N, C-alpha and C positions, 0 to 999 in steps of 0.2 A: 672599425673605429668610427665613432660618431662624434664629431666635433661641432659644437653649437654655441651660440651666444647665451648670455645669462637669461634665466627664466624661460628657456625654450621647452623644458620638460624632459631633460636628459635623464634624471634619476628615475622618473616615472617610466620612461621608455626602457631604461636599463633593468628595472625590477621586473617588468613584464617579460622582457626577453630572457632574463635569468630563469624565471619560473618555467617558461616554455622550453628552454634548453635543458633544464634539469629533468623535466618530464620526458622529453623526446630522447635525450641521450641515455636515459636510464631504462628505457623499454627493453624487456627481455633479460635484464641483468639483476633480477631480484636476489639471486643467490650470492653474488659477489658484491653487489651494491656499487654505487658511484659516490664520489665526493665533489661538491661544488664549493668554491670560495667566492665570497663577495668582499672585495678589498677596496679601501679608501685611504686617503692620506692620514686622517686622524680619527680618534674615537668618535668625535662629534659627527664626522662624515659617515662613519659606519652606522651611527644611530639613524641617520636619514635613510640609508639603505635598508636597515632593519624595519623601519616604519613603513616604507613604501612596499616592501616585500609582503608584509602582513595586510596591507591595504588591498592587494590584488591576488594573493594566493588563495585559491579556494579552500575553505575550512576542511572539507572532506579529505584533502590530500595530507593534512598535517596530523602526524601521530604523536610526536613529543616535542616539547619546547624546553630548552635548558637556557634560561635567560642569563644566568651567571657566566656561562661559557659562550653565550651568543651562538648557540648550536641548535639547529632544527632538524628533526628527522621526519622526512616525508615518506609516504607509503611507497612500497617497492624498494626499501632499504636504500633510500636516497638521503645522504647526509649533507646539510648545508651549514657552512661556517662563515661568520662575519668577522673580518679581521682588519685591523688598522696596520698601516705600513710605517708607523713610527720607528719600529725596530725590525729591519729587514730579516734578521735571523729568525724572528718568530714566525715568518711565513714559510720557512722550510718545513716540508711535510711529506706525507705519502702522495701517491699519484692523484692528480686533480683532473677530473673529466670536464668540468665547466668552470671557467673563471670570468668573473665580471669585475672590472676595475673602473671605479668612478673617480673622476678628476685625476686621471693618470699623470697629467702634466705637472702635478704638485708632488709626485712620488719620486723618490730617489731612484736613479737608474739601476743601482745594484739590487733594489727590491725586485725589479723585473728580471734582470739578466742572471742573478745569482740564486734567486729563490723561486719566483713564480714561473718563469719560462721553463726551467728544468723540471718542475713538478708536472708539466703537461706531457712530458716525453713518453713515459711508459704507457699512459692511457690514450695517447694520441688525442689529447684533449683540445678543446677550442677555447679561445679567449676573445672577449669583446670589451671595448673601452667606451666610456661616455665621459665627456668633459669639455672644458673650454681651453683653447690654446694658451700657451705661456712660452713665448720665445721659440728659438730653434734648438730645443734640447732633444733628448733621446726620444721623447714622445712624438715630437715633430718628425724625427727621422723614421720612426716606425710607421707613422701615418703616410709618409710619402710612398712607402712600398705599396700601399693600397691604391695609389694612382698609376702604378706601373702594370700594364696589362700582362706582362710576362711573369709577374709575381702572383700566381694564381691562388696562393694560400692567404692573400691579404686583400682587404677591401676597405676603403675609407670614404666617408661622406662629410660634408660641411654645410651647416645651415645657420643663417643669422637669426637673431632673436625675433625679428619681425616676421619670420615664417611661421611662428606660433600664432594660429588664428585667434587664440584666446587672450592675447596681449593687446591692449589698447595702443594703437600707433602714437597717440598723443602722449602717453606715458613714456614710450620709448624715446620720443623726441625730447621730452623734458629731461629724461635721464641723460641723454646725450649732451644736452647743454651744460650739464654740471661736470662733464668729464673732459680731460685732455684728449686731443685728437687720437693719439696713439692708443690710449686706454680704450677709447670708444671702438676703434678698429679691432682691438683684440677681444674685448669683453662683450661687445654687441654684434659686431660683424663676423666674429669668430675667425679672424685672420691670424695666421702665424707670422709675426713680425720678425724682421731680420735682426740677428744678433750682431754685436760689434765685431765678433770673430769671423763674420762671413767675408769671403774673398770678393764675391760679386755683389755689389750694391745696385739697387734699382732694377732687378731682374723683371719685375712685373711691368715696369715702364716700357720695356722693349718688346713686349708681346703684342704684336699687331700683324694684320695681313694673313695671307694663306700661302700654300704652296703654289709655285708657278712653273709652267712648262717652259722648256728652253725657247729662247727667241733668237732670231738671226741678228747679227751685228751687235750682240751683247756678250760681254766677257764673263766667264765664271771661274771660280776656284773651288777646290774640293779638299776636304780633310778626311782622313780615314784612320780610325784607331782599330787595330786588328785584335781579335779575340785571343786571350790567353787563359787557358783552363776554363774556369767558370764565368769568365767575362763575356762581353758581347762585342761583336764587330759593329761599329757605327760609322756610317757614311753621311757626310753633310756637304751640301753644295750651297755656296753663297754667290750672289751676283756682285758686280763691282760696286754697287751702292750699299752692300752690306746686308742685304735681305736674304734670309734662309729660304731657298727655293725648293730644296729636296732633302729628305731625311730617310735613312734606312737603318734598321737595327735588327740584328739576328745573332743567334748562337747555335752551337751544336751542328754546324755544317762542315762537311769536308772542305779542305782548302780549294779543291777543284771548283766547287759550286760557289764558294765565297769569291774566288777570283772572277768568275763569270759575272757576278752581280756588281763587283767593283768596276770591271771593264765596261759593262753595259751602261752604268750610270755616268761614268766619266766621259764616255763617248757620246751619250745622248746630249750632254751639255757642252761637249768639247772643252771640258774643264781641266785645268792643270791641277794635279793631285799632289798633296804633301802627306807622307805617311811617317810613322815612327819606324825608323830604320835601325834602331838599337838592337844588337844581337842578331836574332834570326831575320830581322827586317831587311838586311842587305840582299839575300837571295830572292826574297819576295819582290823587292824593288826591281831586280833583274827580270823576273818573270813578267811583271807588268810592262816593263819596257818592251819586251818581245811581243806583247800584245798591242803595241803602238799606243800605249797610254803615256801621256806627258806627265811623268812622275818624278818626284824628287824625294829624298829621305831627310828626316830630321833626327839627329842624334840626341838622345836624352841623357843629360847629366843634371846634377842639382842646379847648376848655373843656367843651363839652357831651358830647363823646365820652368825655372823662376821667370826667365824672360818671356817665355810663351804665355804663362798664366797671367802675368802682370800686364802684358799687352792686351789680353782678352778682357781683363778687369777694367782697364782704362777705356776700352772701346764700348763696353756695356755702360759704364758710368756716364760716358759722354754721349750716349745714345747713337753711336756710330754703327750699331747692329740692330736688326729687327728680326724677330722670330715668330712663326705661327704658334698657336697654343698647343705645344707638344708637352704633355705632363711629365714624361720621362726626362726630357731635357731641362725643363724648368725646375723640377725637383732636384736634379743633380747639381744645377747651378746654385740653388739655395743651400744645399747641404755642404757644398765644397768649402773646406776651411783650411786653416793653417795652424801650425804650432811652432814654437821656438825651441830648438834643442838646447842642451846644456852648454854647447859651445857657442850659442848665440845665432846659429843659422836658422833660417825660416824654411820649413818644409810644408809643401802644399799637398793636399789630397782629400779624398772622401773619407768619412768616418769608417772605422773598421766594420766590415760586413756589407758595405754599400759600394755601388759602382760609380766610376767617373769616366766611362768610355765616351759618353756623349759630350762631356766637357772637353776632353782631349781632342775629339774630332772637330768640334767647333773652334777650339783654340788653334789647331793646325790650319784650318781654312782661313781664320781671321788673320793669322800671321802673314799670309800672302797679301792680304789687303793692306797691311801696314807698309809694304814695299811698293804699293801701287797708288798713284795719284788718284784723287777723287774725280769723277766726271765733271763736277762743278768747277774744277781748276782749269777746264778747257784743254786738258791734255789727256790723251787716251791712256788706257791701262798700259803700264810699262813693266813687264817682267824682266828679270835679270837677263843679260845677254849671254845666255848659255842654255843648253837643253836641260830640261828637268830630269830626263833620264840619261843614262850613259851611252845609249844607242838610239838610233833613229832610223 
């Protein structure tokens, strides 16, 4: 996914990449052929794709042009179709090998999830996107996967308009003066701005500093969200001032190896650990106690999760936490949202298909700081007068 400011050259870049991929992916498949889709929000947008395609596609590759259907046949039985996403049902088709979506942020989510994404399945096709951000919609959610090193099938980049060497900086400055600040940040700086439905406001403001090694005479707390099925185990250590000092994230590890990593990190920082003890969490808590880890469990219900998440939201908004630039954590915080049920209750969580393990680990660590006076108060950290584990 390539997210860029206005006049960066996104459509030109997309057309060139589309031609390259159509040729590369179709090599050796002349008998069966391949299909490529160039998709944009409206007919006018597809006309731009069509125009740039012919500006850069070598003439000797083109065998037939069917303008009425916006269909081009390239040598080697390669079929290119230009489609608008006005009607998502019109995008349902046979298998697609190469998909180029321009200005994807302006396309309805169902066009991707119900039509375009399934079309890639049987061909194991590739998709690439060019466009400008527009809020925290499905397009933003997809792009955040490209910032997660564990999601190896995805990659995303972002560039402001000024990174186009052919644009006059004076023109960009003049353009900016005529725009509201938020519009400038989105349209020129290519920033995904937070939606009103976001739980955590001001995430970018708390990104500062780096990881820190444990220091003597300094207190630490730790939160751990343990992996369930396809999820990740995430470990986060905060110091008493609310700075994230250590971060670990992994999956597909046997519990024996997970436990060793949890024990090692907690002992390195002599950190008091809070884990999700709902369900199978109780025996895990017991095992960690036997390893001499100062551990306590947090039982999740709708009410207790609400308390945990709202505490983290307040601490972020009040800049009581700081975190190093960790893309996985930052993206999870920005994606995390809420919805209101028919009964009027608020439910917190990540969008379907996305993870919130890092959010929960941070929330568990931050919950302990809520119960601990700040160093600026002149009082040392004060944990509850009880052991975090049931044995010592």
